[in-house]
TIBATOR-631542 format. One record per atom (N, C-alpha, C, O): x, y, z. Coordinates in steps of 0.2 Angstrom, whole numbers, plus 5000, padded with zeros to 4 digits. Atoms other than C-alpha are relative to their C-alpha. Layout:
! TIBATOR-631542
XYZ ...
! end
This chain:
! TIBATOR-631542
500249995007 513248915219 499550065000 499150075004 500449945001 512449075213 499349994996 499349934993 500650005004 510749105204 500249984992 499949944989 499750015007 511649115187 500349934999 500149904993 499750075001 512548955189 499449945000 499549894996 500650045000 510948865194 499550014994 499349964991 500449995006 510048945179 500349964994 500049934990 499550025005 511448885168 499949925000 499749894995 500150064999 511348705175 499349974999 499249934995 500650034999 509548675178 499450074999 499250105004 500649955000 508248815172 499449995004 499250045007 500650014996 506848725179 500150015008 499650045011 499849994993 507648725196 500050075002 499950085008 499949924998 508048915195 499350025000 499250075005 500849984999 506148935192 499749995007 499550045010 500350034995 505648835206 500350035006 499950045011 499649984995 506948905218 499750075003 499950095008 500349934998 505949075220 499449985004 499250035008 500650034996 504548975229 500349985007 499949985012 499750024993 505748935243 500250055004 500750095002 499849944996 505949065257 500749995003 500949935004 499349994997 507649115263 500049975007 499549985010 499950024993 508249035279 499549955002 499349945008 500550054998 506948895279 500349935000 500949924997 499850084999 507148705283 499749974994 499149974994 500250035006 507048615267 500349915000 500849895001 499850065001 506948425263 499949994993 499450014990 500050005007 507348385245 500049924999 500549894998 500150075001 506748205241 500149994992 499950024988 499750025007 507648125226 500450064997 500350094992 499749945001 508848265227 500549994995 500850054992 499550015006 510048185213 500850025002 501149995007 499249994998 511848265214 499950065005 500450085007 500149964994 511148395227 500150074997 500350125001 499949945003 511248545215 499550055003 499750115003 500649954997 509548625222 500250025007 500350085008 499749984994 510148615240 500650045000 500650085005 499549975001 511748675235 499950084999 500250125003 500349935002 510948835228 499750035006 499850095008 500449974995 509748855243 500450015006 500350065009 499649994994 511048835256 500550064999 500650105004 499649945001 512248955248 499850064999 500150115002 500349925002 511149095241 499450025004 499350085005 500649984996 509649085252 500049975007 499549985011 499950014992 510349025269 499549955002 499349965008 500450054998 509248875270 500449945003 501049945002 499750064997 509648715280 499549944998 498949954997 500450065001 509048535277 500349954998 501049954998 499750075002 509348365270 499749984993 499250004991 500350045006 509248275254 500049925001 500349895005 500150084999 508548095252 500149984993 499750004988 500050025007 509248005237 500249925001 500649905005 499950075000 509347815234 500649984995 500949924996 499550025005 510647815219 500750005003 500950065004 499350004998 512347765225 500450054997 500950075000 499649965004 513147855211 500050085001 500550115000 500249934999 512348025216 500350035007 500550095007 499849984994 512948035234 500750035001 500750085004 499449955000 514748085231 500050064998 500350115000 500149945002 514148225222 499750055005 499950115006 500549974995 512948285236 500650025005 500650075007 499549994994 514448265249 500550064997 500650105000 499549945002 515648365238 499750074999 500150124999 500349935000 514348505237 499850025007 499450075008 500249984993 514148505256 499350005001 499150045006 500650024998 512448435256 499949955004 500249895002 500150054996 511848335270 499549954996 499049974994 500450055004 511148175261 499949945004 500449925008 500250064996 510248025268 499949954994 499449954990 500250065005 510347865257 499449965001 499549935007 500650034998 508647795257 499550014995 499450064991 500750005004 507047745247 499550035003 499250015008 500549964997 505847875250 499349965000 498949995004 500650044999 504447745247 500049965007 499549945009 500050034993 505047665263 499750035006 499750015011 500349954996 504347815272 500550045003 501150035003 499649944997 504947975280 500049995008 500050045011 500050004992 504847905299 500550035003 500450045009 499549974995 506447975304 499850085001 500150115005 500249925000 505648155301 499350005005 498849965004 500649994997 504348225313 499550034996 499750064991 500549975004 502748295307 500250085001 500450115006 499849935001 502948475301 500850025002 500950075005 499349984999 504848465302 500350044996 500850074997 499749955006 505148565286 499550054998 498950044998 500449945003 504548725280 499849984993 499250004991 500250015007 504648665262 500249924999 500849905001 499850075002 504748475255 500050014992 499550034989 500050005007 505348465237 500149934997 500549895000 500050075004 505048315226 500050024992 499450024990 500049975006 505648375209 500349944995 500849924996 500050055006 505548255194 500249935003 500649905000 499950074996 505548105206 499349965001 499349905000 500650044999 503748065209 499849954995 499549894997 500250035005 503447995193 500449935000 500149884996 499650064999 504747855198 499749955005 500049895006 500350044994 503647795213 499549954999 499149964995 500550045001 502647645214 499450025004 498850025002 500649984996 501547715228 500150075001 500350105005 500049935001 501247895223 499650035006 499850085009 500549974994 499847925235 500450005007 500450055010 499650004994 500847865250 500650045001 500750065006 499549955000 502347975245 499850075002 500050105006 500349935000 501248125244 499750015007 499850065010 500249994993 500448085261 500650015005 500650055010 499449984996 502148085269 500350074999 500550105004 499849925002 502648245260 499650045004 499950095007 500549954997 501048325267 500150005009 499950045012 499950014993 501448255285 500750045003 500750075008 499349974998 503348315286 500150074998 500550115000 499849945004 503148475276 499450045002 498850025002 500549955001 502148635279 499850024994 499250044993 500249995006 502248665261 500449954995 500949924998 499650055005 502848555246 500050044993 499650084992 499949985007 503448595228 500149924997 500549884998 500050065005 503148445216 500150024993 499750064991 500049995007 503648435198 500149934998 500449885001 499950075003 503548285186 499950024992 499650074990 500249995008 503448275166 499350004999 498949965000 500750005002 501848325159 499849954994 499949974989 500250055006 501148175149 499650034995 499650014989 500449975006 499848285140 500450054996 500150084991 499649965004 501248385133 499949984992 499949924991 500250015007 500948405114 500449944996 500149904993 499650065004 502348295107 499949945003 499949894999 500150064997 501948155119 499349984996 499249924994 500650015003 500148165112 500149974993 499849924991 499950025007 500748155094 500349935000 500249894995 499650075001 501948005097 499449955002 499549904999 500550054999 500447915105 499649994994 499449934993 500450005006 499347955090 500449964994 500149924990 499650055006 500747875079 500249945002 500649904999 500050074998 500647725090 500749985003 500949925003 499450014996 502247755099 500150025007 499750075008 499949964994 502847795117 500450064999 500850064995 499649945001 503447965119 500750005003 500849975009 499449994998 505248005120 500250074999 500250094993 499849935001 505748185123 500450025005 500749985009 499549984995 506848295134 499749995007 500149975012 500350024993 505648275149 499949935000 499949915006 500050075000 505448095145 500549964996 500349944990 499450015005 507148045138 500149924999 500549904995 499950075001 506947855140 499649974995 499049994993 500550055003 506247715129 499649975004 499849965010 500450034996 504847615136 500349955003 500049925008 499850074997 505847465140 500650025005 500849985008 499549984995 507247565150 499850055005 500250075010 500249944996 506247705158 500049985007 499749935009 500150004993 506347735177 499450025002 499250015008 500649974999 504647815176 499549955000 499349924995 500550055000 503247705182 499450034999 498949994997 500749964999 501847835183 500050054995 500450104995 500149945004 501247955169 499450035002 498950005003 500549964998 500248095173 499850074996 500350094993 500149935003 499448265167 499950055006 499950035012 500149964995 499248415176 499350005003 499250015009 500750014998 497348385178 500049945005 499749945011 499950064996 497748205185 500350025007 500050005012 499649994994 498948275198 499650055005 499650045011 500449954996 497748415204 499549965004 499449975010 500650044997 496348275208 500349965006 500049965011 499650044995 497648165217 500250045007 500150025012 499849964994 498348315228 499450015004 499450015010 500549994997 496548355232 499849945005 499649955010 500150074996 496248175238 500449995006 500149975012 499650014994 497648165250 500150065005 500650055009 500149944995 497248335258 500550054999 500650085004 499649955002 498448445249 499650064996 499350054991 500349955004 497848625243 500650034995 501150044996 499449975005 498648685227 500050075001 499550115001 500049934999 499248865230 500350034993 500150094992 499949975006 500048885213 500249934995 500549884998 499850055005 500248775197 500350034993 500050074990 499749975006 501448815183 500249944995 500549894997 499650055005 501948725167 500650034997 500550094995 499449975002 503648755162 500249964992 500049904991 499750035006 504548725145 500750034999 500750094998 499349985000 506448735145 500150065006 500450115005 500049964994 506248815162 499650075000 499750115005 500449945001 505048955156 499349995001 499149944997 500750004998 503248975162 499550004993 499650044989 500350005005 501948935149 499350025002 499049995007 500749974997 500249035151 499549984996 498949974998 500550035006 499348985135 499949934999 500449904997 500150085000 498648805135 500649965004 501049925001 499550034997 499848755148 500049925000 500649894999 500050085000 499348565149 500249984993 500449924991 499850035007 499648555130 500750024999 501149984996 499449975002 501248665129 500649995005 501250015004 499650004994 502048635146 500349935000 499949885000 499750074999 503348485146 500149985008 500249925010 499950024993 503548495165 499550045004 499450105004 500549984996 502148515178 500450025007 500749985010 499749984994 502648615194 499450025005 499050065002 500649994996 501448625209 500350035007 500849995010 499949984994 501648725225 499449985004 498850005003 500650044996 500548635239 500150025007 500650035010 499950004993 500148655257 499449965003 498949954999 500550044997 499048545269 499450055001 499450115002 500649975000 497248585269 499950025007 499350055009 
! end
């Protein structure tokens, strides 16, 4: 997979990919259909593993040539040694975890750096929906309140505080909308928060 193909499929992942150094060891938590690792392996000569719990996503990973482990990441990452990976990715999956703090601590243990993304609950249409007395439904939060897999809602500022508490230093933070960075009022105008982190 090349960069243009990734940009067409997932512009958010195309933006995030520039933070991953070529030829690095990568762990992709909640890797879905494996599109990110497919790109990193073929275009940036990275190696690594995906972790995915959803049965239906595993065949797509295998078809893409992605080494995938079917596991619930909340069960822990004990099969990986400390600092086993240059970069750990957790992209649009953290909000589905019950124990966000525990997952972040595991990420900090096994990776030298981490890239985490999640829907920004402070995005302005979400705020407007709440003011109207409704739970937000948007491109970044596409589910109704009764069938959503998202267990946690966070803003950019919320996550910064938690990252600090679990011993992670924020190297970069970008708010994206449709894969493009938002520089003016990012916590208001960005639908997806993306953080690059490392252990303090």
